[in-house]
C-alpha positions in Angstrom: 15.0 -6.1 8.6 16.0 -7.2 12.2 15.2 -10.6 13.7 12.5 -9.3 16.0 10.6 -7.9 12.9 11.1 -11.1 11.0 9.6 -13.0 14.0 6.7 -10.6 14.0 6.1 -11.1 10.3 6.1 -15.0 10.9 3.6 -14.6 13.8 1.3 -12.5 11.5 1.5 -15.3 8.8 0.7 -17.9 11.4 -2.3 -16.0 12.5 -3.8 -15.5 8.9 -2.5 -18.2 6.6 -5.3 -20.7 7.2 -8.2 -18.1 7.4 -9.8 -17.1 4.2 -12.1 -14.2 5.8 -10.5 -10.8 5.0 -12.2 -9.1 8.0 -11.0 -11.7 10.4 -7.3 -11.4 9.1 -7.4 -7.6 9.3 -8.9 -7.9 12.9 -6.1 -10.1 13.9 -3.4 -8.1 12.1 -4.6 -4.8 13.9 -4.6 -6.6 17.3 -1.1 -8.1 16.6 0.3 -4.7 15.7 -1.3 -3.1 18.8 0.7 -5.8 20.9 3.9 -5.2 19.0 4.3 -1.6 18.8 4.8 0.7 21.8 3.8 4.4 22.1 0.8 4.1 19.7 -2.9 5.1 20.4 -4.6 3.8 17.3 -3.8 1.1 14.7 -6.1 -0.3 12.0 -7.4 -0.3 8.5 -9.5 1.8 6.1 -10.8 -0.2 3.1 -11.6 1.1 -0.4 -15.3 1.3 -1.0 -17.0 3.4 -3.8 -13.9 5.4 -4.3 -13.5 6.4 -0.6 -11.8 4.8 2.5 -14.2 3.2 4.9 -13.3 2.2 8.5 -12.3 -1.4 8.9 -10.9 -3.4 12.0 -9.0 -1.4 14.3 -7.6 -1.1 17.9 -8.0 2.2 19.7 -10.6 5.0 20.3 -13.6 5.3 17.9 -12.5 6.7 14.6 -13.6 8.7 11.5 -15.8 6.4 9.4 -15.3 7.6 5.9 -12.2 9.4 4.5 -12.2 10.9 0.9 -9.3 9.5 -1.2 -6.8 12.5 -1.4 -7.9 14.0 1.9 -5.8 13.7 5.1 -2.9 11.5 5.8 -4.8 8.4 4.9 -6.5 9.7 1.8 -3.1 11.2 0.5 -1.3 8.0 1.0 -4.2 6.2 -0.8 -4.1 8.6 -3.8 -0.4 8.6 -4.2 -0.1 4.8 -3.3 2.9 5.6 -1.3 3.8 5.3 2.4 3.4 8.5 4.3 5.4 9.0 7.6 4.2 12.2 9.2 6.4 13.4 12.2 3.9 16.0 13.3 0.3 15.6 12.1 -0.4 19.3 13.1 1.9 20.4 10.2 0.2 18.1 7.7 -2.1 20.2 5.6 -5.6 19.0 5.7 -4.8 16.5 8.5 -8.1 14.8 9.7 -8.0 14.8 13.5 -10.0 11.7 14.7 -8.1 11.7 18.1 -6.8 15.0 19.3 -4.0 13.1 21.3 -2.4 12.0 17.9 0.8 13.6 17.1 2.5 11.4 14.5 1.2 9.0 11.9 2.3 6.3 9.3 0.0 5.2 6.6 0.9 2.2 4.4 -1.2 1.6 1.2 -2.4 -2.0 0.8 -2.1 -2.9 -3.0 -3.0 -6.3 -4.4 -2.6 -7.1 -8.0 -2.1 -3.3 -8.9 -5.4 -2.4 -7.2 -5.7 -0.3 -4.0 -7.6 -2.2 -1.4 -7.1 0.0 1.4 -4.5 1.5 4.0 -2.9 0.5 7.2 -3.1 3.5 9.5 -1.1 3.9 12.8 -1.1 7.0 15.1 1.0 7.9 18.1 0.7 10.5 20.7 4.5 11.0 20.4 5.9 13.4 17.8 8.2 11.7 15.1 7.4 8.2 16.6 7.8 6.4 13.5 11.3 5.5 12.2 12.8 4.3 8.9 13.0 0.8 10.7 9.4 1.1 11.5 8.3 1.9 7.9 10.4 -1.0 6.5 8.7 -3.4 9.0 5.3 -2.1 8.3 5.9 -2.2 4.6 6.9 -6.0 4.9 4.0 -6.6 7.2 1.5 -5.1 4.7 2.9 -7.1 1.8 2.6 -10.3 3.9 -1.0 -9.4 4.8 -2.1 -8.4 1.3 -0.7 -11.7 0.1 -3.3 -13.5 2.2 -6.4 -11.1 1.6 
């Protein structure tokens, strides 16, 4: 991971380390990512509740409120518990279009103690916006965040 991304992780940690409230930490995490990442149009969290993903703190336009685990990019990432980086969401079978402007997406499952607690979802209006470097950064970002949730 490059030094810029290491610094971004350190800033995240400083924002959340002394705050025990999960929603507050997720809100600040989404705001921080919105400041850090360029060429995105939505960043936020979906949290597991009653075996579905429910909208949590986010930055961007209004969003889909509930996503069935296994459906769309978020639901598939949650079911498979793997990061999904989708270069063109219009080519992803079953993509759920909350914002028609979104073209690419990355979803990072949030897993704590072996339990899926939610996903980090980021959309971009640019095709193939998310790189391997972005994926590595967001994986480290999610691991740091989950440690404090």
